[in-house]
C-alpha positions in Angstrom: 0.0 0.0 0.0 1.2 3.5 -0.8 0.3 6.7 0.9 -2.8 7.5 -1.2 -4.0 3.9 -0.7 -3.7 4.3 3.1 -5.6 7.6 2.9 -8.5 6.0 0.9 -8.6 3.0 3.3 -8.8 5.4 6.3 -11.8 7.2 4.6 -13.5 3.9 3.8 -13.1 2.7 7.4 -14.4 6.0 8.8 -17.5 5.7 6.5 -18.0 2.1 7.7 -17.7 3.2 11.4 -20.2 5.9 10.8 -22.7 3.6 9.2 -22.4 1.1 12.0 -23.4 3.5 14.7 -22.0 4.2 18.2 -23.3 1.0 19.9 -21.6 -1.4 17.5 -18.2 -2.6 18.8 -17.0 -3.1 15.2 -17.4 0.7 14.7 -14.7 1.3 17.4 -12.4 -1.2 15.6 -13.0 0.6 12.3 -12.0 3.9 14.0 -8.8 2.4 15.4 -7.8 0.9 12.0 -8.6 4.3 10.4 -6.2 6.0 12.8 -3.4 3.5 11.8 -4.0 4.1 8.0 -4.2 7.9 8.6 -0.8 7.8 10.4 0.7 5.7 7.6 -0.6 8.0 4.9 0.9 10.9 6.8 4.3 9.2 7.1 4.3 8.4 3.4 3.5 12.0 2.5 6.2 13.3 4.9 8.8 10.9 3.6 8.3 12.1 0.0 9.0 15.7 1.0 12.0 15.2 3.2 14.9 13.0 2.2 12.8 11.6 -0.5 15.6 10.0 -2.5 16.9 8.3 0.6 13.4 7.1 1.5 12.9 5.6 -1.9 16.2 3.8 -1.7 15.5 2.4 1.8 12.0 1.3 0.8 13.5 -0.6 -2.1 11.6 1.2 -4.8 13.5 0.9 -8.0 12.4 2.4 -11.3 14.1 0.2 -13.9 17.4 1.7 -14.9 16.4 5.2 -13.9 17.1 6.9 -10.6 14.0 7.8 -8.4 12.4 11.1 -9.2 11.4 13.3 -6.3 8.3 15.5 -6.6 9.1 18.4 -8.9 12.1 16.7 -10.4 12.6 14.9 -13.7 13.8 11.3 -13.7 17.4 10.8 -14.9 
C-alpha cells in the first residue's frame, strides 16, 4: 500500500464506522484501524517531501534503470 491507498482506506473505514453506529463494537475497531491508516498516509507524504531519495532507496523502490524522481524533479 502506498500513501494514497492508506488515505483511501482510512476514509473507507471512517465511513464504515459511521454507518455502524456508536453502539456497534465493530465501529470502534474501524475507527482504530482508520487511525493507523491515517498515520501511515501521513508518514508516506512526509517521507516524500523530506529526504525523498533516501526514503525511496531504503524502501527498495527501483524504477528500472532510472534513478528515483522526487516530486518536482525529472527522472534521470
